[in-house]
C-alpha positions in Angstrom: 73.5 103.8 11.0 70.0 102.7 10.1 71.1 99.2 9.2 72.5 99.0 12.8 69.0 99.5 14.2 67.6 97.0 11.8 70.1 94.4 13.1 69.3 95.1 16.7 65.6 94.8 16.0 66.1 91.5 14.1 68.2 90.3 17.1 70.1 88.2 14.5 73.2 90.0 13.2 74.5 86.7 11.7 71.4 86.3 9.5 71.9 89.9 8.3 75.6 89.2 7.5 74.5 86.1 5.5 72.1 88.2 3.6 74.9 90.6 2.6 77.2 87.8 1.7 76.5 85.1 -0.9 76.1 82.5 1.8 73.6 79.6 1.4 70.7 79.5 3.8 71.9 76.2 5.2 75.3 77.7 6.2 73.4 80.6 7.9 71.5 78.1 10.0 74.7 76.4 11.1 76.3 79.7 12.0 73.1 80.9 13.9 73.4 77.7 16.0 
């Protein structure tokens, strides 16, 4: 459950998911919005 704490600290779970998935950085920006 360490990754959970990292996501909370980052305050951006979507970005973390994008990093895990082969999603482009541009798509991540759109999802973040």
